[in-house]
C-alpha positions in Angstrom: 136.3 2.3 -123.9 133.3 0.3 -124.7 129.8 2.0 -124.2 127.6 0.4 -121.7 124.0 0.4 -123.0 121.5 -0.2 -120.1 118.3 -1.2 -121.9 115.4 -3.5 -122.3 115.2 -5.8 -125.4 111.5 -5.2 -125.9 111.8 -1.3 -125.8 111.6 0.4 -129.1 113.9 3.3 -128.1 116.5 0.9 -126.8 116.4 -0.8 -130.1 116.8 2.6 -131.9 119.9 3.3 -129.7 121.4 -0.1 -130.4 120.8 0.5 -134.3 122.5 3.8 -133.9 125.6 2.4 -132.2 125.8 -0.5 -134.8 125.5 2.1 -137.7 128.3 4.1 -136.2 130.2 1.0 -135.6 130.7 1.9 -131.9 131.6 -1.0 -129.5 129.1 -1.5 -126.8 127.8 -3.9 -124.2 124.2 -4.3 -123.8 123.1 -4.7 -120.1 119.5 -5.7 -119.3 118.3 -2.8 -117.1 115.5 -4.8 -115.4 117.9 -7.5 -114.3 121.1 -5.5 -113.7 120.2 -1.8 -113.1 123.0 0.6 -112.5 123.7 1.3 -108.7 123.0 4.7 -107.1 126.6 5.8 -107.7 126.6 4.9 -111.3 123.2 6.6 -111.7 124.6 9.8 -110.0 127.5 9.7 -112.4 125.3 9.2 -115.5 123.0 12.0 -114.3 126.2 14.3 -113.9 127.7 13.4 -117.3 124.4 13.7 -119.2 123.5 16.9 -117.4 120.1 15.3 -116.5 118.6 15.8 -113.0 118.0 12.5 -111.1 114.2 13.3 -111.1 114.3 13.4 -114.9 115.6 9.8 -115.1 112.2 8.2 -114.3 110.5 6.3 -117.0 107.2 8.4 -116.5 105.3 6.3 -119.0 106.1 3.0 -117.2 103.7 0.8 -115.3 105.8 0.9 -112.2 105.9 4.7 -112.1 102.1 4.8 -112.0 101.8 1.9 -109.6 104.2 3.3 -107.1 102.7 6.8 -107.5 106.2 8.3 -108.0 104.7 11.5 -109.5 103.0 12.3 -106.1 106.2 11.5 -104.2 108.6 13.4 -106.4 108.3 16.8 -104.9 109.4 15.5 -101.5 112.2 13.1 -102.6 115.8 14.1 -102.3 118.3 13.2 -105.1 119.8 10.3 -103.0 116.3 8.9 -102.3 115.6 9.2 -106.1 118.8 7.3 -106.9 118.1 4.7 -104.4 114.5 4.1 -105.8 116.0 3.9 -109.3 118.7 1.6 -108.1 116.3 -1.0 -106.7 113.8 -1.0 -109.6 115.3 -0.9 -113.1 111.8 -0.6 -114.5 111.6 2.9 -113.1 114.6 4.0 -115.0 114.2 6.0 -118.3 115.9 4.0 -121.1 118.2 3.6 -122.7 121.1 4.8 -120.4 124.5 4.9 -122.2 127.7 5.7 -120.6 131.4 5.2 -121.4 132.5 6.7 -118.1 133.2 10.1 -119.7 130.0 10.7 -121.5 126.4 9.6 -120.9 123.0 10.0 -122.4 119.5 9.3 -120.8 116.8 8.3 -123.2 117.0 8.4 -127.0 117.2 11.6 -128.8 119.1 11.5 -132.2 120.5 15.1 -131.9 121.9 14.4 -128.4 123.3 11.1 -129.7 124.9 12.8 -132.5 126.6 15.5 -130.2 127.6 12.8 -127.6 128.5 9.7 -129.5 129.3 11.2 -133.0 
């Protein structure tokens, strides 16, 4: 199954992930995360498959994270509330997100990519 890469073309780590997939000759589909973010169910599945808690799926260095004061809200937010926030604002999501439905990764870490995507 083709890997879905949710990313942002101007993002350096998204470009690294794309390079990685090209070098490994892995088929993938690039999905612009700011225009077509995954929905809450997809995000929950990615969190589960990647073993990353929903609260760790925020792009903490992003402008939206600071503007919306997510850090201050985080302690009181439930997982469903977090997933709904991420679903409606793709700029809040840590990138890149990759999934093939059976495996997933959040962000770019070469060691994790090697273990997950080969």
